[in-house]
MMTF fields as JSON, N, C-alpha, C and O atoms, coordinates in Angstrom:
{
  "mmtfVersion": "1.0.0",
  "mmtfProducer": "UNKNOWN",
  "numBonds": 335,
  "numAtoms": 336,
  "numGroups": 84,
  "numChains": 1,
  "numModels": 1,
  "chainsPerModel": [1],
  "groupsPerChain": [84],
  "chainIdList": ["A"],
  "bondAtomList": [4, 2, 8, 6, 12, 10, 16, 14, 20, 18, 24, 22, 28, 26, 32, 30, 36, 34, 40, 38, 44, 42, 48, 46, 52, 50, 56, 54, 60, 58, 64, 62, 68, 66, 72, 70, 76, 74, 80, 78, 84, 82, 88, 86, 92, 90, 96, 94, 100, 98, 104, 102, 108, 106, 112, 110, 116, 114, 120, 118, 124, 122, 128, 126, 132, 130, 136, 134, 140, 138, 144, 142, 148, 146, 152, 150, 156, 154, 160, 158, 164, 162, 168, 166, 172, 170, 176, 174, 180, 178, 184, 182, 188, 186, 192, 190, 196, 194, 200, 198, 204, 202, 208, 206, 212, 210, 216, 214, 220, 218, 224, 222, 228, 226, 232, 230, 236, 234, 240, 238, 244, 242, 248, 246, 252, 250, 256, 254, 260, 258, 264, 262, 268, 266, 272, 270, 276, 274, 280, 278, 284, 282, 288, 286, 292, 290, 296, 294, 300, 298, 304, 302, 308, 306, 312, 310, 316, 314, 320, 318, 324, 322, 328, 326, 332, 330],
  "bondOrderList": [1, 1, 1, 1, 1, 1, 1, 1, 1, 1, 1, 1, 1, 1, 1, 1, 1, 1, 1, 1, 1, 1, 1, 1, 1, 1, 1, 1, 1, 1, 1, 1, 1, 1, 1, 1, 1, 1, 1, 1, 1, 1, 1, 1, 1, 1, 1, 1, 1, 1, 1, 1, 1, 1, 1, 1, 1, 1, 1, 1, 1, 1, 1, 1, 1, 1, 1, 1, 1, 1, 1, 1, 1, 1, 1, 1, 1, 1, 1, 1, 1, 1, 1],
  "groupList": [{"groupName": "MET", "atomNameList": ["N", "CA", "C", "O"], "elementList": ["N", "C", "C", "O"], "formalChargeList": [0, 0, 0, 0], "bondAtomList": [1, 0, 2, 1, 3, 2], "bondOrderList": [1, 1, 2], "singleLetterCode": "M", "chemCompType": "L-PEPTIDE LINKING"}, {"groupName": "SER", "atomNameList": ["N", "CA", "C", "O"], "elementList": ["N", "C", "C", "O"], "formalChargeList": [0, 0, 0, 0], "bondAtomList": [1, 0, 2, 1, 3, 2], "bondOrderList": [1, 1, 2], "singleLetterCode": "S", "chemCompType": "L-PEPTIDE LINKING"}, {"groupName": "VAL", "atomNameList": ["N", "CA", "C", "O"], "elementList": ["N", "C", "C", "O"], "formalChargeList": [0, 0, 0, 0], "bondAtomList": [1, 0, 2, 1, 3, 2], "bondOrderList": [1, 1, 2], "singleLetterCode": "V", "chemCompType": "L-PEPTIDE LINKING"}, {"groupName": "ALA", "atomNameList": ["N", "CA", "C", "O"], "elementList": ["N", "C", "C", "O"], "formalChargeList": [0, 0, 0, 0], "bondAtomList": [1, 0, 2, 1, 3, 2], "bondOrderList": [1, 1, 2], "singleLetterCode": "A", "chemCompType": "L-PEPTIDE LINKING"}, {"groupName": "LEU", "atomNameList": ["N", "CA", "C", "O"], "elementList": ["N", "C", "C", "O"], "formalChargeList": [0, 0, 0, 0], "bondAtomList": [1, 0, 2, 1, 3, 2], "bondOrderList": [1, 1, 2], "singleLetterCode": "L", "chemCompType": "L-PEPTIDE LINKING"}, {"groupName": "ILE", "atomNameList": ["N", "CA", "C", "O"], "elementList": ["N", "C", "C", "O"], "formalChargeList": [0, 0, 0, 0], "bondAtomList": [1, 0, 2, 1, 3, 2], "bondOrderList": [1, 1, 2], "singleLetterCode": "I", "chemCompType": "L-PEPTIDE LINKING"}, {"groupName": "GLY", "atomNameList": ["N", "CA", "C", "O"], "elementList": ["N", "C", "C", "O"], "formalChargeList": [0, 0, 0, 0], "bondAtomList": [1, 0, 2, 1, 3, 2], "bondOrderList": [1, 1, 2], "singleLetterCode": "G", "chemCompType": "PEPTIDE LINKING"}, {"groupName": "PRO", "atomNameList": ["N", "CA", "C", "O"], "elementList": ["N", "C", "C", "O"], "formalChargeList": [0, 0, 0, 0], "bondAtomList": [1, 0, 2, 1, 3, 2], "bondOrderList": [1, 1, 2], "singleLetterCode": "P", "chemCompType": "L-PEPTIDE LINKING"}, {"groupName": "LYS", "atomNameList": ["N", "CA", "C", "O"], "elementList": ["N", "C", "C", "O"], "formalChargeList": [0, 0, 0, 0], "bondAtomList": [1, 0, 2, 1, 3, 2], "bondOrderList": [1, 1, 2], "singleLetterCode": "K", "chemCompType": "L-PEPTIDE LINKING"}, {"groupName": "TRP", "atomNameList": ["N", "CA", "C", "O"], "elementList": ["N", "C", "C", "O"], "formalChargeList": [0, 0, 0, 0], "bondAtomList": [1, 0, 2, 1, 3, 2], "bondOrderList": [1, 1, 2], "singleLetterCode": "W", "chemCompType": "L-PEPTIDE LINKING"}, {"groupName": "ARG", "atomNameList": ["N", "CA", "C", "O"], "elementList": ["N", "C", "C", "O"], "formalChargeList": [0, 0, 0, 0], "bondAtomList": [1, 0, 2, 1, 3, 2], "bondOrderList": [1, 1, 2], "singleLetterCode": "R", "chemCompType": "L-PEPTIDE LINKING"}, {"groupName": "ASP", "atomNameList": ["N", "CA", "C", "O"], "elementList": ["N", "C", "C", "O"], "formalChargeList": [0, 0, 0, 0], "bondAtomList": [1, 0, 2, 1, 3, 2], "bondOrderList": [1, 1, 2], "singleLetterCode": "D", "chemCompType": "L-PEPTIDE LINKING"}, {"groupName": "GLU", "atomNameList": ["N", "CA", "C", "O"], "elementList": ["N", "C", "C", "O"], "formalChargeList": [0, 0, 0, 0], "bondAtomList": [1, 0, 2, 1, 3, 2], "bondOrderList": [1, 1, 2], "singleLetterCode": "E", "chemCompType": "L-PEPTIDE LINKING"}, {"groupName": "TYR", "atomNameList": ["N", "CA", "C", "O"], "elementList": ["N", "C", "C", "O"], "formalChargeList": [0, 0, 0, 0], "bondAtomList": [1, 0, 2, 1, 3, 2], "bondOrderList": [1, 1, 2], "singleLetterCode": "Y", "chemCompType": "L-PEPTIDE LINKING"}, {"groupName": "GLN", "atomNameList": ["N", "CA", "C", "O"], "elementList": ["N", "C", "C", "O"], "formalChargeList": [0, 0, 0, 0], "bondAtomList": [1, 0, 2, 1, 3, 2], "bondOrderList": [1, 1, 2], "singleLetterCode": "Q", "chemCompType": "L-PEPTIDE LINKING"}, {"groupName": "THR", "atomNameList": ["N", "CA", "C", "O"], "elementList": ["N", "C", "C", "O"], "formalChargeList": [0, 0, 0, 0], "bondAtomList": [1, 0, 2, 1, 3, 2], "bondOrderList": [1, 1, 2], "singleLetterCode": "T", "chemCompType": "L-PEPTIDE LINKING"}, {"groupName": "HIS", "atomNameList": ["N", "CA", "C", "O"], "elementList": ["N", "C", "C", "O"], "formalChargeList": [0, 0, 0, 0], "bondAtomList": [1, 0, 2, 1, 3, 2], "bondOrderList": [1, 1, 2], "singleLetterCode": "H", "chemCompType": "L-PEPTIDE LINKING"}, {"groupName": "ASN", "atomNameList": ["N", "CA", "C", "O"], "elementList": ["N", "C", "C", "O"], "formalChargeList": [0, 0, 0, 0], "bondAtomList": [1, 0, 2, 1, 3, 2], "bondOrderList": [1, 1, 2], "singleLetterCode": "N", "chemCompType": "L-PEPTIDE LINKING"}, {"groupName": "CYS", "atomNameList": ["N", "CA", "C", "O"], "elementList": ["N", "C", "C", "O"], "formalChargeList": [0, 0, 0, 0], "bondAtomList": [1, 0, 2, 1, 3, 2], "bondOrderList": [1, 1, 2], "singleLetterCode": "C", "chemCompType": "L-PEPTIDE LINKING"}],
  "groupTypeList": [0, 1, 2, 3, 4, 5, 6, 1, 0, 7, 5, 8, 9, 10, 4, 3, 3, 5, 0, 3, 11, 10, 12, 4, 11, 13, 8, 14, 4, 3, 14, 4, 15, 12, 0, 16, 7, 2, 15, 5, 1, 8, 4, 8, 17, 15, 13, 12, 0, 7, 7, 10, 4, 11, 10, 12, 15, 4, 13, 8, 4, 18, 8, 3, 4, 12, 18, 14, 7, 6, 11, 4, 4, 10, 13, 2, 12, 11, 12, 8, 11, 3, 12, 7],
  "groupIdList": [1, 2, 3, 4, 5, 6, 7, 8, 9, 10, 11, 12, 13, 14, 15, 16, 17, 18, 19, 20, 21, 22, 23, 24, 25, 26, 27, 28, 29, 30, 31, 32, 33, 34, 35, 36, 37, 38, 39, 40, 41, 42, 43, 44, 45, 46, 47, 48, 49, 50, 51, 52, 53, 54, 55, 56, 57, 58, 59, 60, 61, 62, 63, 64, 65, 66, 67, 68, 69, 70, 71, 72, 73, 74, 75, 76, 77, 78, 79, 80, 81, 82, 83, 84],
  "secStructList": [7, 7, 4, 4, 4, 1, 1, 1, 7, 1, 3, 3, 3, 7, 2, 2, 2, 2, 2, 2, 2, 6, 6, 7, 7, 2, 2, 2, 2, 2, 2, 2, 2, 6, 7, 7, 2, 2, 2, 2, 2, 2, 2, 2, 6, 7, 7, 5, 7, 7, 1, 1, 7, 7, 2, 2, 2, 2, 2, 2, 2, 2, 2, 2, 2, 6, 7, 7, 4, 4, 4, 6, 3, 3, 3, 7, 7, 7, 6, 6, 6, 1, 7, 7],
  "xCoordList": [24.599, 25.031, 24.532, 24.529, 24.246, 23.369, 24.368, 25.571, 23.677, 24.397, 25.169, 26.258, 24.717, 25.068, 26.713, 27.655, 26.634, 27.787, 28.973, 29.98, 28.864, 29.837, 30.804, 30.33, 32.303, 33.122, 32.582, 31.899, 32.949, 32.374, 30.996, 30.657, 30.266, 28.768, 28.506, 28.921, 27.738, 27.273, 26.11, 25.688, 25.635, 24.614, 25.171, 25.808, 25.056, 25.819, 24.703, 23.492, 25.288, 24.331, 24.897, 26.048, 23.767, 23.889, 23.338, 22.908, 23.444, 22.908, 23.423, 22.752, 24.862, 25.637, 25.259, 25.126, 24.972, 24.396, 23.076, 22.992, 22.22, 20.671, 20.81, 20.296, 21.576, 21.811, 22.417, 21.801, 23.358, 23.869, 22.839, 22.806, 21.928, 20.807, 20.03, 19.585, 19.785, 18.577, 19.638, 19.057, 20.73, 21.5, 21.483, 21.427, 21.53, 21.138, 22.586, 23.265, 22.983, 23.848, 23.695, 22.559, 24.571, 24.372, 23.497, 22.656, 23.808, 22.953, 21.482, 20.609, 21.299, 20.063, 19.299, 18.088, 20.019, 18.775, 19.017, 18.391, 19.759, 19.716, 18.377, 17.534, 18.217, 17.053, 15.621, 14.585, 15.771, 14.472, 14.249, 13.071, 15.084, 14.835, 14.834, 14.549, 15.114, 15.138, 16.138, 16.054, 17.19, 18.316, 19.482, 19.62, 20.54, 21.701, 22.444, 22.327, 23.298, 24.035, 25.29, 25.541, 25.888, 26.808, 26.249, 26.97, 25.071, 24.517, 24.433, 24.827, 23.967, 23.712, 25.089, 25.182, 26.095, 27.36, 27.848, 28.121, 27.93, 28.297, 27.595, 28.258, 26.183, 25.529, 25.929, 25.964, 26.186, 26.484, 27.927, 28.021, 28.945, 30.145, 30.429, 31.578, 29.317, 29.774, 29.066, 28.053, 29.697, 29.208, 28.722, 28.282, 28.885, 28.206, 27.171, 27.25, 25.97, 24.868, 25.263, 25.933, 24.645, 25.111, 24.609, 23.457, 25.568, 25.392, 23.963, 23.266, 23.538, 22.449, 21.548, 21.666, 20.774, 20.003, 18.587, 18.009, 17.885, 16.742, 15.667, 15.906, 14.306, 13.346, 12.889, 12.468, 13.001, 12.605, 13.567, 13.136, 15.073, 15.945, 15.775, 15.968, 15.388, 14.97, 13.796, 13.664, 12.97, 11.708, 11.622, 10.81, 12.836, 12.949, 13.677, 13.323, 14.89, 15.473, 14.652, 14.774, 13.817, 12.817, 12.126, 12.177, 11.314, 10.339, 11.114, 10.638, 12.147, 13.022, 13.418, 13.129, 14.035, 14.71, 13.56, 13.849, 12.098, 11.206, 11.704, 11.973, 11.873, 12.645, 12.035, 11.365, 12.381, 11.922, 13.083, 14.156, 13.121, 14.367, 15.18, 16.406, 14.5, 15.514, 16.268, 17.244, 15.964, 16.587, 18.223, 19.195, 18.1, 19.207, 20.107, 21.173, 19.363, 20.303, 20.246, 19.241, 21.452, 21.601, 22.714, 23.73, 22.055, 22.638, 23.656, 23.354, 24.896, 26.115, 26.704, 27.348, 26.656, 26.966, 28.62, 29.299, 29.072, 30.621, 31.14, 30.502, 32.252, 32.563, 33.029, 32.931, 33.502, 33.964, 32.417, 32.394, 31.264, 30.109, 29.231, 28.365, 29.521, 28.889, 29.497, 30.682, 28.23, 28.442, 29.28, 29.168, 30.021, 31.013, 29.946, 30.252],
  "yCoordList": [-176.927, -176.452, -175.338, -174.23, -175.392, -174.126, -172.998, -173.139, -171.8, -170.54, -170.501, -169.927, -171.018, -170.811, -171.778, -171.545, -172.641, -173.558, -173.137, -173.843, -171.99, -171.44, -170.657, -169.572, -170.727, -170.0, -168.733, -168.913, -167.639, -166.525, -166.03, -165.81, -165.889, -165.948, -164.565, -163.498, -164.78, -163.467, -162.724, -161.68, -163.229, -162.505, -161.815, -162.409, -160.584, -159.591, -159.123, -159.039, -158.867, -158.613, -157.064, -156.637, -156.445, -155.004, -154.349, -153.204, -155.233, -154.704, -153.617, -152.771, -153.502, -152.223, -151.136, -150.14, -151.037, -149.975, -149.567, -148.371, -150.162, -150.149, -149.288, -148.176, -149.945, -149.349, -147.937, -147.037, -147.66, -146.457, -145.393, -144.232, -146.048, -145.169, -144.565, -143.428, -145.499, -145.276, -144.689, -144.521, -144.389, -143.954, -144.653, -144.052, -145.995, -146.95, -147.474, -147.806, -147.516, -148.476, -149.816, -150.109, -150.701, -152.03, -152.291, -153.184, -151.425, -151.372, -151.177, -151.851, -150.048, -149.716, -150.786, -150.976, -151.402, -152.296, -153.578, -154.547, -153.819, -154.947, -154.702, -155.594, -153.568, -153.142, -153.201, -153.655, -152.637, -152.933, -154.16, -154.369, -155.087, -156.52, -157.419, -158.61, -156.937, -157.81, -159.032, -160.034, -158.816, -159.734, -159.147, -157.945, -160.33, -159.87, -158.998, -159.118, -158.015, -156.992, -157.814, -157.481, -158.713, -159.312, -160.137, -160.373, -160.497, -161.039, -159.877, -160.035, -158.947, -158.012, -157.374, -156.785, -157.555, -156.883, -157.932, -157.579, -159.026, -160.006, -159.913, -159.856, -159.91, -159.73, -158.385, -158.426, -157.386, -156.208, -156.286, -155.765, -156.782, -156.74, -157.844, -158.175, -158.405, -159.271, -158.612, -157.914, -158.934, -158.523, -159.377, -159.017, -160.693, -161.742, -162.232, -162.099, -162.926, -163.26, -164.403, -165.38, -164.114, -165.124, -166.549, -166.804, -167.474, -168.969, -169.526, -170.334, -169.101, -169.548, -168.237, -167.625, -167.875, -166.731, -167.169, -167.486, -167.264, -167.984, -166.937, -165.772, -167.404, -166.586, -165.539, -164.413, -165.957, -164.978, -163.922, -162.775, -164.158, -162.979, -162.153, -160.937, -162.877, -161.681, -160.743, -159.568, -161.571, -160.553, -159.595, -158.673, -159.991, -159.091, -157.817, -156.71, -158.051, -156.881, -156.136, -154.924, -156.905, -155.981, -155.215, -154.012, -155.702, -155.215, -153.818, -152.686, -154.079, -152.775, -151.841, -150.646, -152.315, -151.126, -150.7, -149.883, -151.324, -150.86, -151.224, -150.192, -152.144, -152.348, -153.798, -154.473, -154.166, -155.389, -156.243, -155.645, -157.689, -158.565, -158.163, -158.272, -157.669, -157.589, -156.4, -156.23, -155.365, -154.313, -154.578, -153.824, -155.846, -156.471, -157.477, -157.921, -157.817, -158.861, -158.201, -157.662, -158.294, -157.792, -158.974, -159.499, -159.129, -160.289, -159.08, -157.994, -159.767, -159.015, -159.982, -160.91, -159.986, -160.806, -160.901, -159.934, -162.064, -162.417, -162.005, -162.445, -161.192, -160.948, -162.183, -162.103, -163.231, -164.322, -165.038, -165.675, -164.988, -165.576, -164.648, -165.154, -163.462, -162.533, -162.687, -162.917, -162.484, -163.003, -161.596, -160.426, -162.037, -160.825, -159.968, -158.908],
  "zCoordList": [12.663, 13.895, 14.759, 14.222, 15.597, 16.514, 16.649, 16.864, 16.487, 16.667, 17.975, 18.006, 18.938, 20.361, 20.428, 21.185, 19.596, 19.639, 18.799, 18.745, 18.14, 17.633, 18.05, 18.387, 18.225, 18.606, 19.584, 20.592, 19.171, 19.666, 19.224, 18.061, 20.306, 19.712, 19.17, 19.622, 18.113, 17.489, 18.108, 17.611, 19.116, 19.946, 20.892, 21.762, 20.906, 21.792, 23.063, 22.858, 24.268, 25.428, 25.642, 25.548, 25.936, 25.797, 27.189, 27.328, 28.054, 29.586, 30.042, 30.633, 29.785, 30.22, 29.638, 30.348, 28.115, 27.229, 27.761, 28.039, 27.928, 28.438, 29.831, 29.956, 30.871, 32.042, 31.888, 32.459, 31.309, 30.83, 30.451, 30.859, 29.522, 29.106, 29.832, 29.68, 30.867, 31.949, 33.004, 34.077, 33.06, 34.36, 35.583, 36.656, 35.488, 36.683, 36.808, 35.837, 38.056, 38.423, 38.881, 39.252, 38.943, 39.386, 40.616, 40.719, 41.483, 42.916, 42.767, 43.314, 41.858, 41.823, 40.883, 40.999, 40.038, 39.117, 39.988, 39.557, 41.091, 42.022, 42.768, 42.851, 43.266, 44.007, 43.216, 43.701, 41.867, 41.275, 40.702, 40.409, 40.441, 40.084, 41.272, 41.148, 42.312, 43.66, 43.538, 44.248, 42.458, 42.406, 43.071, 43.298, 43.449, 44.235, 43.394, 42.174, 43.95, 43.375, 42.474, 41.316, 43.041, 42.377, 41.094, 40.125, 41.171, 40.004, 38.82, 37.665, 39.242, 38.287, 37.768, 36.692, 38.623, 38.183, 37.112, 35.964, 37.47, 36.668, 35.105, 34.069, 35.174, 34.035, 33.312, 32.082, 33.845, 33.384, 32.768, 31.657, 33.233, 32.683, 31.645, 31.356, 31.091, 30.004, 28.636, 28.621, 27.748, 26.435, 25.345, 24.253, 25.86, 25.074, 25.913, 27.135, 25.227, 25.748, 26.736, 26.4, 28.33, 29.005, 28.793, 28.444, 29.033, 28.556, 29.376, 28.761, 30.735, 31.342, 31.589, 32.65, 30.737, 30.676, 30.896, 29.856, 32.009, 32.102, 32.055, 32.374, 31.599, 31.583, 32.755, 32.491, 33.835, 34.996, 35.024, 35.142, 34.917, 34.841, 33.593, 33.595, 32.463, 31.417, 31.617, 31.275, 32.262, 32.639, 33.667, 33.748, 34.71, 35.703, 35.29, 35.694, 34.322, 33.662, 32.606, 32.431, 31.913, 31.155, 31.786, 31.53, 32.758, 33.532, 34.285, 34.193, 34.893, 35.598, 34.559, 34.635, 33.64, 32.7, 31.63, 30.755, 31.715, 30.854, 29.411, 28.797, 28.814, 27.522, 27.159, 27.941, 25.831, 25.271, 25.33, 25.42, 25.295, 25.418, 24.141, 24.174, 22.935, 21.862, 22.1, 21.37, 23.152, 23.501, 24.198, 24.15, 24.8, 25.517, 24.828, 25.253, 23.45, 22.733, 21.386, 20.922, 20.784, 19.46, 18.659, 19.116, 17.293, 16.601, 15.761, 15.266, 15.85, 15.235, 14.098, 14.588, 13.054, 11.815, 12.055, 12.403, 11.839, 12.02, 10.542, 9.585, 10.315, 9.058, 8.073, 6.849, 8.698, 7.905, 7.548, 6.495, 8.259, 7.723, 6.624, 5.91, 6.597, 5.576, 4.497, 4.256, 3.578, 2.049, 1.246, 1.612, 0.215, -0.305, -0.955, -1.5]
}
């Protein structure tokens, strides 16, 4: 079974943390990415990987934030899946 299909996804979305590190609010990031502020706000306020994260969005975010895709995504192993 695909990781994306398992209950609460173990891929965490870290956009809010990266924005905080860069001291950017959603309006500033919207200007940098040329994306709609509502879109940025929705992406910022989720902590699980967005279900429809397309390549162009990821590119714009990485370029504006000067980061790598791995900075925005983090694998967090579920405790029940961890070996004893």
